C-alpha positions as CSV (number, residue, x, y, z in Angstrom):
1,M,-4.2,-5.1,22.8
2,I,-5.0,-5.7,19.2
3,S,-8.4,-6.9,20.0
4,K,-9.4,-3.6,21.6
5,E,-11.9,-1.6,19.6
6,Y,-10.6,1.8,18.7
7,S,-13.9,3.4,19.6
8,I,-13.3,2.5,23.3
9,L,-10.3,4.9,23.2
10,F,-12.5,7.8,21.9
11,P,-13.8,9.2,25.2
12,E,-10.5,9.4,27.1
13,I,-8.6,10.7,24.1
14,R,-11.2,13.3,23.3
15,R,-11.3,14.4,26.9
16,R,-7.5,14.9,26.9
17,M,-7.7,16.8,23.6
18,Y,-10.4,19.0,25.0
19,F,-8.3,20.2,27.9
20,K,-5.2,20.6,25.8
21,S,-6.9,22.6,23.2
22,H,-8.9,24.6,25.8
23,N,-5.7,25.5,27.7
24,W,-3.9,26.3,24.4
25,L,-6.7,28.8,23.5
26,L,-6.5,30.5,26.9
27,A,-2.8,30.8,26.6
28,R,-2.8,32.1,23.0
29,C,-6.1,34.1,22.8
30,Y,-6.0,36.0,26.1
31,R,-3.0,38.1,26.9
32,P,-2.1,39.0,30.5
33,G,-4.6,41.4,31.9
34,C,-7.2,40.5,29.3
35,A,-8.8,37.4,30.8
36,P,-12.3,36.4,29.6
37,K,-15.2,37.7,31.6
38,T,-17.0,34.4,31.6
39,P,-15.7,32.1,34.3
40,I,-13.5,29.3,33.2
41,P,-15.2,25.9,33.9
42,S,-13.5,23.6,36.3
43,K,-12.1,20.4,35.1
44,E,-15.0,18.5,36.6
45,D,-17.6,20.8,34.8
46,S,-15.7,20.5,31.6
47,K,-15.5,16.7,31.9
48,E,-19.2,16.5,32.5
49,E,-19.9,18.8,29.5
50,S,-17.5,16.8,27.4
51,N,-19.1,13.5,28.4
52,N,-22.6,14.9,27.5
53,T,-21.3,16.0,24.1
54,L,-19.7,12.5,23.6
55,S,-23.0,10.9,24.5
56,S,-24.9,12.9,21.9
57,W,-22.2,12.3,19.4
58,N,-22.3,8.5,20.0
59,N,-26.1,8.5,19.7
60,A,-25.9,10.4,16.4
61,R,-23.1,8.6,14.7
62,L,-23.6,6.2,11.8
63,D,-22.7,2.8,13.0
64,F,-22.4,1.5,9.5
65,L,-19.5,3.9,8.8
66,T,-17.5,3.1,12.0
67,T,-17.9,-0.7,12.4
68,S,-18.8,-3.9,10.7
69,L,-22.4,-4.9,10.9
70,P,-24.6,-7.8,9.8
71,I,-26.0,-7.2,6.4
72,N,-29.7,-7.0,7.5
73,N,-28.7,-4.2,10.0
74,I,-27.1,-2.3,7.2
75,S,-30.2,-2.6,5.0
76,Q,-32.3,-1.3,7.9
77,I,-30.0,1.7,8.5
78,L,-29.9,2.7,4.9
79,S,-33.6,2.3,4.4
80,S,-34.3,4.5,7.4
81,W,-32.4,7.5,5.9
82,T,-34.7,10.4,5.1
83,W,-34.2,12.1,1.8
84,S,-35.2,15.7,1.2
85,P,-38.1,16.0,-1.3
86,S,-36.3,18.9,-2.9
87,L,-33.6,16.6,-4.2
88,H,-35.9,14.8,-6.6
89,L,-34.2,11.5,-5.9
90,T,-37.1,9.2,-6.8
91,G,-34.9,7.2,-9.3
92,L,-32.1,6.8,-6.7
93,Q,-34.6,5.7,-4.0
94,D,-36.0,3.1,-6.4
95,K,-32.6,1.7,-7.1
96,L,-31.7,1.6,-3.4
97,S,-35.0,-0.2,-2.7
98,A,-34.1,-2.8,-5.3
99,L,-30.7,-3.2,-3.8
100,F,-32.1,-3.7,-0.4
101,L,-34.3,-6.5,-1.8
102,E,-31.2,-8.2,-3.3
103,L,-29.4,-7.9,0.0
104,G,-32.3,-9.1,2.0
105,L,-32.4,-12.6,3.5
106,G,-35.8,-13.5,2.2
107,P,-36.7,-16.1,-0.5
108,G,-35.9,-15.0,-4.1
109,S,-33.3,-12.5,-3.1
110,L,-29.8,-12.6,-4.5
111,Y,-28.5,-13.3,-1.0
112,S,-30.7,-16.4,-0.8
113,E,-29.6,-17.5,-4.3
114,I,-25.9,-17.2,-3.7
115,I,-25.6,-18.3,-0.1
116,K,-28.1,-21.1,0.1
117,E,-27.1,-22.8,-3.1
118,N,-24.0,-25.0,-3.1
119,P,-21.0,-23.3,-4.8
120,D,-20.3,-24.4,-8.3
121,I,-17.1,-26.5,-8.1
122,L,-16.1,-25.4,-11.7
123,I,-16.0,-21.8,-10.4
124,H,-14.8,-22.5,-6.9
125,P,-12.7,-25.7,-6.9
126,E,-11.2,-24.6,-3.6
127,C,-14.4,-25.7,-1.9
128,E,-13.0,-29.3,-2.2
129,W,-9.7,-28.4,-0.6
130,D,-8.5,-28.0,3.0
131,A,-6.0,-25.4,4.0
132,E,-3.3,-25.3,6.7
133,V,-1.2,-22.5,8.0
134,R,2.4,-22.6,6.8
135,L,4.9,-21.3,9.3
136,G,8.3,-19.8,8.5
137,D,9.7,-17.0,6.4
138,D,10.9,-18.9,3.3
139,L,9.2,-18.4,0.0
140,C,6.5,-21.0,-0.7
141,L,7.2,-23.9,-3.1
142,S,4.9,-22.5,-5.7
143,E,6.8,-19.2,-5.8
144,Q,10.1,-21.0,-5.9
145,A,8.8,-22.9,-8.9
146,F,7.7,-19.7,-10.5
147,L,11.1,-18.2,-10.1
148,R,12.7,-21.1,-12.0
149,E,10.3,-20.7,-14.8
150,R,10.6,-17.0,-14.9
151,K,14.4,-17.1,-15.2
152,R,14.1,-19.5,-18.2
153,K,11.7,-17.1,-19.9
154,M,13.8,-14.0,-19.1
155,R,17.1,-15.3,-20.4
156,K,16.6,-14.5,-24.1
157,A,14.7,-11.2,-23.4
158,F,17.4,-10.0,-20.9
159,A,20.2,-10.7,-23.4
160,E,18.4,-8.7,-26.1
161,F,17.6,-5.9,-23.6
162,I,21.2,-5.3,-22.6
163,G,22.5,-6.1,-26.0
164,V,24.7,-9.2,-25.5
165,P,24.6,-12.7,-27.1
166,I,22.2,-15.1,-25.4
167,N,25.0,-17.7,-24.8
168,E,26.7,-15.2,-22.5
169,V,23.8,-15.0,-20.2
170,H,23.5,-17.5,-17.4
171,E,20.1,-17.7,-15.6
172,D,21.7,-17.2,-12.2
173,D,23.3,-14.0,-13.3
174,I,20.1,-12.2,-14.3
175,P,19.3,-9.5,-11.7
176,I,16.1,-9.8,-9.8
177,V,14.1,-6.7,-10.9
178,A,10.9,-5.5,-9.3
179,I,8.5,-2.7,-10.3
180,A,6.9,-1.1,-7.3
181,G,3.8,1.1,-7.8
182,S,2.7,3.7,-5.3
183,G,-0.7,4.5,-4.0
184,G,-2.7,7.5,-5.2
185,G,-6.2,6.4,-6.4
186,F,-7.0,6.5,-10.1
187,R,-4.0,8.7,-10.7
188,A,-1.6,6.0,-9.4
189,M,-3.6,3.3,-11.3
190,L,-3.1,5.1,-14.6
191,N,0.5,5.9,-13.8
192,T,1.3,2.3,-13.1
193,I,-0.5,1.0,-16.2
194,G,1.2,3.6,-18.4
195,S,4.6,2.8,-17.0
196,L,4.0,-0.9,-17.6
197,S,3.0,-0.2,-21.1
198,A,6.4,1.4,-21.7
199,C,8.1,-1.5,-20.0
200,N,6.2,-3.9,-22.3
201,S,7.0,-2.0,-25.6
202,T,10.7,-1.8,-24.7
203,R,10.9,-5.4,-23.5
204,L,11.9,-4.4,-20.0
205,L,8.8,-6.1,-18.6
206,D,10.1,-9.4,-19.9
207,C,13.1,-8.8,-17.6
208,V,11.1,-8.1,-14.5
209,T,10.5,-10.8,-11.8
210,Y,8.0,-9.0,-9.5
211,T,5.4,-6.3,-9.7
212,A,4.2,-4.9,-6.4
213,G,1.6,-2.3,-5.6
214,I,-0.1,-0.2,-3.0
215,S,-3.6,1.2,-3.2
216,G,-4.3,2.5,-6.7
217,S,-1.4,0.5,-8.1
218,C,-3.2,-2.7,-6.8
219,W,-6.1,-1.7,-9.0
220,A,-3.8,-1.5,-11.9
221,L,-2.3,-4.9,-11.3
222,G,-5.7,-6.4,-10.7
223,T,-6.9,-5.0,-14.1
224,I,-4.0,-6.6,-15.9
225,Y,-3.8,-10.0,-14.2
226,S,-7.6,-10.6,-13.9
227,G,-8.0,-10.3,-17.7
228,V,-11.1,-8.1,-17.5
229,A,-9.5,-5.9,-20.2
230,G,-9.5,-8.8,-22.6
231,S,-5.8,-9.5,-22.3
232,T,-2.9,-9.0,-20.0
233,N,-1.4,-6.3,-22.2
234,P,-1.0,-3.1,-20.2
235,V,-2.1,-1.1,-23.3
236,D,-5.4,-2.9,-23.3
237,A,-5.7,-2.4,-19.6
238,G,-5.2,1.3,-20.1
239,Q,-7.9,1.6,-22.7
240,H,-10.2,-0.4,-20.5
241,V,-9.9,1.7,-17.4
242,K,-10.0,4.9,-19.5
243,D,-13.4,3.9,-20.7
244,R,-14.7,2.6,-17.4
245,I,-13.7,5.4,-15.0
246,K,-15.2,8.2,-17.0
247,L,-18.2,7.7,-14.8
248,S,-18.0,7.9,-11.0
249,Y,-18.4,4.8,-9.0
250,L,-21.2,6.7,-7.2
251,D,-23.0,7.3,-10.5
252,M,-26.5,5.9,-11.0
253,A,-25.0,3.5,-13.5
254,T,-23.3,1.7,-10.6
255,L,-26.6,1.2,-8.8
256,E,-28.1,0.0,-12.0
257,A,-25.3,-2.6,-12.4
258,L,-25.8,-3.7,-8.7
259,V,-29.5,-4.5,-9.2
260,T,-29.6,-5.7,-12.9
261,P,-28.6,-9.2,-14.2
262,P,-26.0,-10.4,-15.0
263,T,-23.8,-7.8,-13.3
264,N,-25.7,-7.9,-10.0
265,K,-24.6,-11.4,-9.2
266,Y,-21.1,-10.8,-10.5
267,L,-20.6,-7.7,-8.3
268,L,-22.4,-8.7,-5.2
269,S,-21.3,-12.3,-4.8
270,G,-18.1,-11.4,-2.9
271,F,-20.0,-8.8,-0.7
272,L,-22.7,-11.3,0.2
273,R,-20.4,-14.2,0.8
274,K,-18.4,-12.1,3.3
275,A,-21.7,-11.1,5.0
276,A,-22.5,-14.8,5.4
277,G,-19.0,-15.6,6.6
278,E,-17.6,-16.3,10.0
279,A,-17.8,-12.7,11.2
280,S,-21.2,-12.4,9.5
281,S,-20.6,-8.7,8.9
282,V,-19.5,-6.3,6.2
283,S,-18.2,-2.7,6.4
284,L,-17.9,0.5,4.5
285,V,-14.6,-0.8,3.1
286,D,-16.4,-3.8,1.6
287,L,-19.1,-1.6,0.1
288,Y,-16.4,0.8,-1.3
289,G,-14.5,-2.1,-2.9
290,T,-17.7,-3.3,-4.5
291,F,-18.6,0.1,-5.9
292,V,-15.1,0.8,-7.2
293,S,-15.0,-2.7,-8.8
294,S,-18.3,-1.9,-10.6
295,R,-16.2,0.5,-12.7
296,I,-12.8,-1.1,-12.9
297,F,-13.5,-4.8,-13.0
298,V,-16.5,-5.0,-15.3
299,P,-15.6,-5.8,-18.9
300,S,-17.1,-3.5,-21.6
301,N,-18.2,-6.7,-23.4
302,M,-20.8,-8.3,-21.1
303,D,-20.4,-11.6,-23.0
304,K,-17.0,-11.9,-21.3
305,L,-18.3,-11.4,-17.8
306,D,-16.7,-14.2,-15.7
307,I,-16.8,-14.2,-11.9
308,R,-13.6,-16.4,-12.0
309,Q,-11.7,-13.3,-13.0
310,M,-12.2,-12.0,-9.5
311,S,-10.1,-14.8,-8.0
312,L,-6.7,-13.8,-6.7
313,Y,-5.8,-17.5,-6.8
314,R,-6.6,-17.7,-10.5
315,F,-4.2,-14.9,-11.3
316,R,-1.6,-17.7,-11.1
317,E,-2.8,-18.9,-14.4
318,K,-1.0,-15.9,-15.9
319,V,2.3,-16.5,-14.0
320,D,2.8,-20.2,-13.3
321,D,4.7,-20.7,-16.6
322,G,6.8,-17.6,-16.0
323,S,5.1,-15.5,-18.8
324,L,4.5,-12.5,-16.5
325,P,6.1,-11.1,-13.3
326,L,4.5,-12.2,-10.0
327,P,2.1,-9.6,-8.7
328,I,2.3,-8.7,-5.0
329,F,-0.5,-6.8,-3.4
330,T,-0.1,-5.2,0.1
331,A,-2.1,-4.2,3.1
332,L,-1.5,-3.2,6.7
333,Q,-2.7,-4.3,10.1
334,H,-2.5,-1.6,12.8
335,V,-1.7,-3.3,16.1
336,I,-2.4,-1.5,19.3
337,I,0.2,-2.5,21.9
338,S,-0.9,-3.0,25.5
339,P,1.4,-1.3,28.0
340,D,2.6,-4.6,29.4
341,D,3.4,-6.1,25.9
342,K,7.1,-5.5,25.6
343,T,7.6,-7.6,22.5
344,T,9.5,-6.6,19.4
345,I,9.6,-8.1,16.0
346,G,12.1,-10.9,15.5
347,F,15.1,-9.7,13.5
348,R,16.2,-11.5,10.4
349,K,19.8,-12.6,10.1
350,T,20.6,-12.6,6.5
351,S,23.8,-13.4,4.7
352,E,23.9,-9.7,3.9
353,S,24.1,-8.6,7.5
354,R,24.6,-11.0,10.4
355,P,24.6,-9.0,13.7
356,T,26.7,-10.2,16.5
357,K,25.1,-11.2,19.8
358,N,26.1,-7.9,21.5
359,S,25.0,-5.7,18.6
360,L,21.7,-7.6,18.3
361,Q,21.1,-7.0,22.1
362,K,21.9,-3.4,21.6
363,I,19.4,-3.0,18.7
364,I,16.7,-4.7,20.7
365,A,17.4,-2.5,23.7
366,N,17.1,0.6,21.6
367,Q,13.8,-0.6,20.1
368,L,12.4,-1.3,23.6
369,E,13.3,2.2,24.7
370,T,11.4,3.8,21.8
371,L,8.5,1.4,21.8
372,T,5.4,3.1,20.5
373,P,1.8,2.3,21.5
374,S,1.1,0.8,18.1
375,R,2.8,-1.2,15.3
376,W,2.3,-1.7,11.6
377,L,2.3,-5.2,10.3
378,W,2.8,-5.6,6.5
379,Y,0.7,-8.4,4.8
380,E,1.3,-9.5,1.3
381,F,-1.2,-11.0,-1.0
382,T,0.0,-13.1,-4.0
383,P,-1.7,-15.6,-6.2
384,Y,0.0,-18.2,-4.1
385,E,-0.2,-17.1,-0.5
386,V,-1.4,-14.5,1.9
387,G,0.5,-13.8,5.1
388,C,2.9,-11.7,7.1
389,D,6.6,-12.0,7.0
390,E,7.0,-10.4,10.4
391,L,4.8,-13.0,12.0
392,G,5.9,-15.9,9.8
393,A,2.4,-17.3,9.0
394,W,0.9,-18.0,5.6
395,I,-2.2,-19.5,4.1
396,P,-3.1,-20.3,0.4
397,S,-4.7,-17.3,-1.2
398,W,-7.9,-19.2,-1.9
399,A,-8.3,-19.8,1.9
400,L,-8.5,-16.2,3.0
401,G,-11.8,-15.6,4.6
402,R,-12.1,-19.0,6.2
403,P,-12.1,-19.5,10.0
404,F,-9.0,-21.3,11.3
405,I,-8.0,-22.8,14.6
406,N,-4.7,-24.3,15.5
407,G,-3.5,-23.9,12.0
408,K,-6.4,-25.8,10.2
409,N,-9.4,-24.4,8.4
410,L,-12.9,-25.1,9.9
411,D,-14.8,-25.1,6.7
412,R,-14.4,-25.0,2.9
413,R,-16.0,-21.8,1.9
414,P,-15.2,-20.1,-1.4
415,E,-12.3,-17.7,-1.8
416,M,-12.7,-14.1,-0.8
417,S,-13.5,-12.0,-3.9
418,F,-10.8,-9.8,-5.3
419,M,-13.5,-7.0,-5.3
420,I,-13.4,-7.1,-1.5
421,L,-9.6,-7.1,-1.5
422,S,-9.6,-4.1,-3.9
423,G,-11.5,-2.1,-1.3
424,I,-9.0,-3.2,1.4
425,F,-5.9,-2.4,-0.6
426,A,-7.1,1.2,-1.3
427,S,-9.0,2.0,1.9
428,A,-7.0,5.1,2.7
429,F,-10.0,6.5,4.5
430,C,-9.4,3.9,7.2
431,A,-6.2,5.7,8.2
432,S,-5.8,7.2,11.6
433,L,-6.7,10.8,12.3
434,K,-3.0,11.5,12.5
435,H,-2.6,10.4,8.9
436,Y,-5.8,12.2,7.8
437,F,-4.2,15.5,9.0
438,A,-0.9,14.7,7.3
439,E,-2.8,14.1,4.0
440,I,-4.7,17.4,4.1
441,R,-2.0,19.5,5.7
442,P,-1.1,21.3,2.4
443,A,-4.7,22.3,1.8
444,L,-5.0,23.7,5.2
445,R,-2.2,26.2,4.5
446,V,-4.8,28.5,2.9
447,L,-6.1,29.1,6.5
448,P,-4.9,32.1,8.5
449,N,-1.5,31.5,10.0
450,Q,-2.8,31.6,13.5
451,L,-5.6,29.1,12.9
452,Y,-3.3,26.8,10.9
453,Q,-0.7,26.9,13.7
454,W,-3.4,26.2,16.3
455,L,-4.5,23.1,14.4
456,E,-0.9,21.9,14.0
457,D,-0.1,22.4,17.6
458,I,-3.2,20.4,18.7
459,I,-2.2,17.6,16.3
460,T,1.4,17.6,17.5
461,E,0.5,17.6,21.2
462,N,-1.9,14.6,20.6
463,E,0.1,12.8,17.9
464,K,0.2,9.5,19.7
465,D,-3.4,9.5,20.6
466,L,-4.5,10.5,17.1
467,G,-2.4,7.7,15.7
468,L,-4.7,5.2,17.5
469,I,-8.0,6.5,16.3
470,H,-9.5,5.2,13.0
471,P,-12.8,7.1,12.3
472,V,-13.6,4.3,9.8
473,L,-12.6,0.8,11.0
474,P,-10.6,-1.4,8.7
475,S,-12.3,-4.4,7.0
476,K,-12.2,-7.5,9.1
477,V,-11.5,-11.1,8.0
478,P,-11.2,-14.2,10.2
479,N,-7.9,-14.6,11.9
480,F,-6.0,-17.5,10.3
481,M,-3.4,-17.4,13.2
482,K,-5.9,-18.1,15.9
483,G,-4.7,-20.8,18.3
484,L,-1.1,-20.7,17.2
485,T,0.2,-19.4,20.5
486,G,4.0,-19.7,20.8
487,L,4.4,-20.8,17.1
488,L,4.8,-17.4,15.4
489,R,8.0,-15.5,15.0
490,T,9.7,-14.2,18.1
491,G,8.3,-10.8,19.0
492,S,4.9,-11.3,17.5
493,P,2.1,-9.4,19.4
494,E,1.0,-11.3,22.4
495,D,-2.7,-11.7,21.6
496,I,-2.5,-12.0,17.8
497,T,-3.3,-15.7,18.2
498,T,-6.4,-15.1,20.3
499,A,-8.1,-12.4,18.2
500,D,-11.1,-13.6,16.2
501,T,-10.5,-11.2,13.3
502,L,-7.7,-9.3,11.5
503,G,-8.3,-5.7,10.3
504,F,-6.6,-4.7,7.0
505,F,-6.3,-1.4,5.3
506,D,-4.3,0.7,2.8
507,A,-0.5,0.1,3.2
508,G,0.1,3.7,2.1
509,A,-0.7,4.8,5.6
510,E,2.8,3.9,6.5
511,L,4.9,3.8,3.4
512,N,3.6,4.6,-0.1
513,I,6.1,2.5,-2.1
514,P,5.9,-1.3,-1.4
515,Y,9.6,-1.8,-0.6
516,Y,9.0,-4.1,2.3
517,P,7.8,-7.3,0.5
518,L,10.5,-6.9,-2.1
519,L,13.4,-6.6,0.2
520,R,12.7,-10.1,1.7
521,R,12.9,-11.5,-1.8
522,N,16.5,-10.2,-2.2
523,V,15.8,-8.0,-5.2
524,D,18.7,-6.4,-7.0
525,C,16.8,-3.4,-8.4
526,V,13.6,-1.7,-7.5
527,I,11.9,0.5,-10.1
528,A,9.7,2.8,-8.0
529,L,6.7,4.5,-9.7
530,D,5.5,7.4,-7.6
531,A,2.1,9.0,-8.1
532,S,1.5,9.8,-4.5
533,A,-1.0,12.2,-3.0
534,D,-1.0,15.9,-3.6
535,S,1.7,16.6,-1.0
536,Q,4.1,14.4,-2.9
537,D,6.9,14.4,-0.3
538,L,4.5,13.1,2.4
539,W,5.5,9.4,2.2
540,F,9.2,10.2,2.5
541,K,8.5,11.8,5.8
542,R,6.5,8.7,6.8
543,A,9.4,6.6,5.7
544,E,11.9,8.4,7.9
545,A,9.5,8.4,10.8
546,H,8.1,4.8,10.5
547,G,9.9,2.8,7.9
548,A,13.6,3.8,7.7
549,S,14.8,2.6,11.1
550,E,12.6,-0.5,11.0
551,L,13.9,-1.5,7.6
552,A,17.5,-0.9,8.6
553,V,17.1,-3.0,11.8
554,K,14.9,-5.8,10.4
555,R,16.6,-6.2,7.1
556,G,20.2,-5.2,7.7
557,L,20.2,-2.9,4.8
558,R,23.9,-2.3,4.4
559,T,23.4,-2.4,0.7
560,W,20.8,0.3,0.6
561,P,22.2,3.3,-1.4
562,R,24.0,5.9,0.6
563,G,26.6,8.6,0.2
564,T,27.0,12.3,-0.7
565,G,24.7,11.9,-3.6
566,W,21.8,12.0,-1.1
567,P,20.1,15.1,0.2
568,T,22.2,16.3,3.1
569,R,19.3,17.0,5.4
570,L,16.1,15.2,6.4
571,S,12.8,16.9,5.5
572,G,11.9,19.5,8.1
573,V,15.2,19.0,9.9
574,S,18.0,21.5,9.9
575,Q,21.5,20.7,8.7
576,K,22.9,20.8,12.3
577,D,20.2,18.5,13.5
578,T,20.8,16.1,10.6
579,E,24.5,15.9,11.5
580,E,23.6,15.1,15.1
581,I,21.2,12.4,14.0
582,I,23.9,10.8,11.9
583,A,26.4,11.0,14.7
584,K,24.0,9.4,17.3
585,N,22.6,6.7,15.1
586,P,24.4,6.1,11.8
587,E,22.5,3.0,10.8
588,T,19.1,4.6,11.2
589,A,20.3,7.8,9.6
590,N,21.7,5.9,6.6
591,A,18.3,4.4,5.8
592,A,16.5,7.7,6.5
593,L,18.8,9.6,4.2
594,A,18.5,6.9,1.6
595,Q,14.8,7.2,1.5
596,Q,15.1,10.9,1.1
597,Q,16.6,10.4,-2.4
598,E,13.3,10.9,-4.1
599,A,12.5,14.0,-2.1
600,E,15.4,15.6,-3.9
601,V,13.7,15.0,-7.2
602,L,10.2,15.9,-5.9
603,Q,11.3,19.3,-4.5
604,Q,11.5,20.4,-8.1
605,T,7.8,19.8,-8.6
606,E,6.4,20.6,-5.2
607,R,3.1,22.5,-5.5
608,K,2.0,24.6,-2.6
609,F,-1.7,25.1,-2.0
610,G,-2.7,28.7,-2.0
611,E,0.2,29.9,-4.2
612,D,-0.2,32.0,-7.3
613,A,-0.8,30.3,-10.6
614,I,2.2,28.8,-12.2
615,T,3.9,31.2,-14.5
616,S,4.9,30.3,-18.1
617,S,8.6,30.3,-17.0
618,S,7.9,27.9,-14.2
619,K,5.9,25.7,-16.6
620,S,8.9,25.6,-18.8
621,S,11.1,24.4,-15.9
622,L,8.5,21.7,-15.1
623,K,9.0,20.2,-18.5
624,Q,12.8,20.0,-18.0
625,Q,12.8,18.0,-14.8
626,S,14.4,14.6,-14.6
627,S,11.8,11.9,-14.9
628,C,14.2,9.2,-13.8
629,E,16.9,9.1,-11.0
630,V,19.0,6.1,-10.1
631,W,21.0,5.2,-7.0
632,I,23.0,2.1,-6.3
633,G,24.1,0.9,-2.9
634,T,27.2,-0.9,-1.8
635,T,28.7,-2.5,1.3
636,R,32.2,-1.2,0.3
637,T,31.8,2.4,1.1
638,N,32.4,4.6,4.1
639,G,29.6,6.9,3.2
640,S,31.8,9.6,1.6
641,E,31.1,8.7,-2.0
642,S,28.0,9.2,-4.0
643,S,25.4,6.5,-4.7
644,R,23.9,8.5,-7.6
645,L,24.3,6.8,-11.0
646,D,25.3,10.0,-12.8
647,D,28.1,10.5,-10.4
648,L,29.7,7.0,-10.9
649,E,32.3,6.0,-13.4
650,E,31.6,2.8,-15.3
651,E,34.2,0.9,-13.4
652,D,32.8,2.1,-10.0
653,L,29.4,1.0,-11.2
654,Y,30.5,-2.6,-11.7
655,Q,31.9,-2.7,-8.2
656,R,28.6,-1.8,-6.5
657,D,27.1,-4.8,-4.8
658,G,24.0,-3.1,-3.4
659,I,20.4,-2.5,-4.2
660,G,19.6,-0.3,-7.2
661,I,16.7,2.2,-6.8
662,V,15.3,3.6,-10.0
663,Y,12.9,6.4,-9.0
664,I,10.4,7.5,-11.6
665,P,8.0,10.2,-10.3
666,L,4.9,11.2,-12.1
667,V,6.1,14.6,-13.3
668,P,5.2,16.6,-16.4
669,N,6.8,15.5,-19.6
670,I,7.5,17.7,-22.6
671,K,6.0,15.2,-24.9
672,I,2.6,15.9,-23.4
673,P,2.6,19.7,-23.4
674,D,0.5,21.9,-21.1
675,F,-0.4,19.0,-18.9
676,D,0.5,18.8,-15.2
677,P,-0.3,15.3,-13.7
678,S,-0.8,16.8,-10.2
679,S,-3.8,18.6,-11.6
680,I,-5.6,15.2,-11.3
681,S,-6.3,14.7,-7.6
682,T,-5.7,11.3,-6.1
683,W,-9.2,11.6,-4.6
684,R,-11.0,11.8,-7.9
685,R,-14.0,9.5,-8.3
686,E,-14.0,9.8,-12.1
687,V,-11.4,10.8,-14.7
688,L,-12.4,12.1,-18.1
689,P,-11.0,10.1,-21.1
690,N,-8.7,12.9,-22.2
691,E,-7.3,13.2,-18.7
692,S,-6.8,9.5,-18.5
693,Q,-5.0,9.4,-21.8
694,N,-2.7,12.3,-20.8
695,L,-1.8,10.4,-17.6
696,L,-1.1,7.2,-19.5
697,D,1.0,9.1,-22.1
698,T,2.9,11.0,-19.4
699,A,3.7,7.9,-17.4
700,E,4.7,6.0,-20.6
701,A,7.0,8.9,-21.7
702,N,8.6,9.2,-18.3
703,M,9.4,5.5,-18.2
704,T,10.7,5.4,-21.8
705,E,13.1,8.2,-21.0
706,G,14.5,6.2,-18.1
707,I,15.1,3.0,-20.1
708,P,18.8,3.9,-21.1
709,K,19.7,4.4,-17.4
710,I,17.9,1.2,-16.5
711,K,19.8,-0.7,-19.2
712,K,23.1,0.6,-17.8
713,V,22.3,-0.4,-14.3
714,L,21.1,-3.9,-15.1
715,K,24.0,-4.6,-17.4
716,A,26.4,-3.6,-14.6
717,M,24.6,-5.8,-12.1
718,W,24.7,-8.7,-14.6
719,K,28.4,-8.3,-15.0
720,R,29.0,-8.2,-11.3
721,K,26.8,-11.3,-10.6
722,R,28.6,-13.1,-13.4
723,A,32.0,-12.3,-12.0
724,E,30.9,-13.4,-8.5
725,R,29.5,-16.7,-9.9
726,T,32.6,-17.5,-11.9
727,T,34.8,-16.7,-8.9
728,R,32.8,-19.1,-6.7
729,E,32.9,-21.8,-9.3
730,Q,36.7,-21.4,-9.7
731,K,37.2,-21.6,-5.9
732,G,35.1,-24.8,-5.9
733,M,37.2,-26.3,-8.7
734,N,40.4,-25.4,-6.8
735,R,39.1,-27.1,-3.7
736,F,38.1,-30.2,-5.7
737,T,41.5,-30.5,-7.4
738,A,43.5,-29.7,-4.2
């Protein structure tokens, strides 16, 4: 059940892991004839010992880190912490004491000022509006209006970009292009901003319809669209974050900003309003978002401090007239499936792929056979709406955080602050233990082989259990689908409409490029910016394990690139096994192989922990790597031909009717000598100005080098769409005259 607390699962899972690991040690550490002298405890004795350990662990845990609590409870917990006198933290303790006073419920506190006073309608006009849940999977009217305006704005820019007269470009023929930024903390944020700077200077950005992000790329988009940098120019955004993240968000300057006017009210309003909301609780994720925002979303010029900039809804002021691409932010909900809930997601029947009744039944049957105890639901957050395509439910972005029942809001509270959302979008620490291990796996290779293998075996044996445990619970918001029983899309989780809250966290836990919300918008070309975690091929493995088959089934991705241009084997799978996978399930294998395209590029830059330092010759090879690879799909292939742009003749390129994938990894660039982007960890809490500039310059150089290929692809797509339109129009004329 989705409403079940993950912590309830801890005792049983830990008990099972205890016996598995204990038996493993006996088998591996004691050879025959060399049994331990101490008696092996019985299962009952071990269970009692394990339960006692669990009891002690539960008593000692920090509730604030593992659940959402009322704000006064958090203040009590934090104020009860004992600090060692040897640390000389008098200044820190003074700042924390001041912060506790601001968070307190008493008279004169910031909490009292913000919550007890009526919201300013000039700042929160949504407090006079009522919201209803919109059901369906169509784009909302506001986004449809945006698309019309964006096409008008793009026409001239697109003609100039591909080098043709403007009178030859029809709005309907312009390809729908999306830029998708990966997760990866400050590194991903800087990579996305640097790449967008190159897009802006080359006029490519004026030809882009959507920008989407995960985790750190959400911070990049938030910096640009909020206007905290003084403008929406990516160059200004880059200089802003370079200046702001030179200090850690855990620096004393952050506490100073949290307790000193005017930044205290600016930074804490969202946190305090969430604490006073329907759930009356906040979590570590909310605190994290507030602290990170104190660095990213505070303008250097305090005269320009404006809390309205932290409104996702107000981002639409930058896009309503079509001046900028529409930003799409993403988050996940991890749904725990009860054993008797045999539901599956409803499958979309698109014009691209309309499965027959028999094939659809076969797909559903296969899905039921492989049903896992959990599911990932993708939620998208735009300036217009927040919702989940898989459930078919949407609310206005300004209504997120309100309690709903039967599709109607119960009050008119202010919009949830983008600072809170920024914590949700990048809450990678809320991932399951399974994903934690996957993230740190490369670092663990420095351990002795026997110890590393022991850990890996334990993780493998308990993979399903560990996939259910979240040491830090996701941030919770009121469930806007409550009471909508029987009205959501077929296959929605049974108790999604009875849960009081929804838990959101970093979408990178499943897939680190936000393909999903773009595919439902029928994009023609996705420009994927990848600045993923230190084990850079990690998300491709996730894609084949979690995303590939789902995307192939849900979206009917017959136009996803395929062919011999792809790597011939899946990561960690032998050539023989790959061939067997393709033979048994060609549709799933096609998508899985397609998503391995980037791994082919990344293998050139893979950096193993514990290896010797990079030699000068290897550094030279790093500089020569391709910073841009392009693949184009088609429905008119039997899989024997390549999808790689460099392998296609110009005439073949025009015949391709599938999705184009432009993959731009954050690799070293010869224009920024002696700099390896992977030397900047995705977990850094601060980045020095020279490091930030190097990342910005590298990203900009990589994108600029890819512009010729992108022009070639977009021009080919434009010609194909123009030919298809003229053919349709001619057929229509023939029917009319007949």
